[in-house]
C-alpha positions in Angstrom: -39.3 -184.4 67.7 -40.4 -181.7 70.1 -36.8 -181.1 71.2 -35.8 -180.6 67.6 -38.6 -178.0 67.1 -37.7 -176.1 70.3 -34.0 -176.2 69.3 -34.8 -174.6 65.9 -37.0 -172.0 67.6 -34.2 -171.1 70.1 -31.7 -171.0 67.3 -33.8 -168.5 65.3 -34.1 -166.3 68.4 -30.4 -166.7 68.9 -29.7 -165.4 65.4 -31.9 -162.4 66.1 -30.2 -161.7 69.4 -26.8 -162.1 67.8 -27.6 -159.6 65.0 -29.1 -157.1 67.5 -26.0 -157.4 69.8 -23.6 -157.0 66.9 -25.5 -154.1 65.3 -26.1 -152.1 68.5 -22.9 -153.1 70.3 -24.8 -154.8 73.2 -22.7 -157.7 74.6 -25.6 -159.2 76.6 -27.6 -159.8 73.4 -24.5 -160.9 71.5 -23.5 -163.6 74.0 -27.0 -164.7 74.7 -27.5 -165.1 70.9 -24.4 -167.3 70.6 -25.5 -169.4 73.6 -29.0 -169.8 72.2 -27.6 -171.1 69.0 -25.1 -173.5 70.6 -26.7 -175.0 73.7 -29.2 -177.3 72.0 -26.3 -179.4 70.7 -25.3 -180.3 74.3 -28.8 -180.6 76.0 -30.9 -183.7 75.4 -34.0 -183.5 77.5 -37.1 -181.5 76.5 -37.7 -179.8 79.8 -34.0 -178.9 80.3 -33.9 -177.5 76.7 -37.0 -175.3 77.4 -35.7 -174.1 80.8 -32.3 -173.2 79.6 -33.6 -171.6 76.4 -36.1 -169.4 78.1 -33.5 -168.4 80.7 -31.0 -167.5 78.0 -33.7 -165.6 76.1 -34.6 -163.5 79.1 -31.1 -162.9 80.3 -30.4 -159.7 78.3 -33.7 -158.1 79.6 -32.9 -159.1 83.2 -29.3 -157.7 82.9 -30.7 -154.5 81.4 -32.6 -153.7 84.7 -29.4 -154.0 86.8 
């Protein structure tokens, strides 16, 4: 049940990132948004789901600094 809730949360964040990336023409947000919406379909474990989701959610901000 927890995996399902985390997956929905990351999907919502992914929709936001996708819309920001599309509107502002920022590919890091666009691709991170797509990845956040898709990856829960392929990951089964709770900890792996959280680690990958947080990493994908932080990726645009990390790439912005470089």
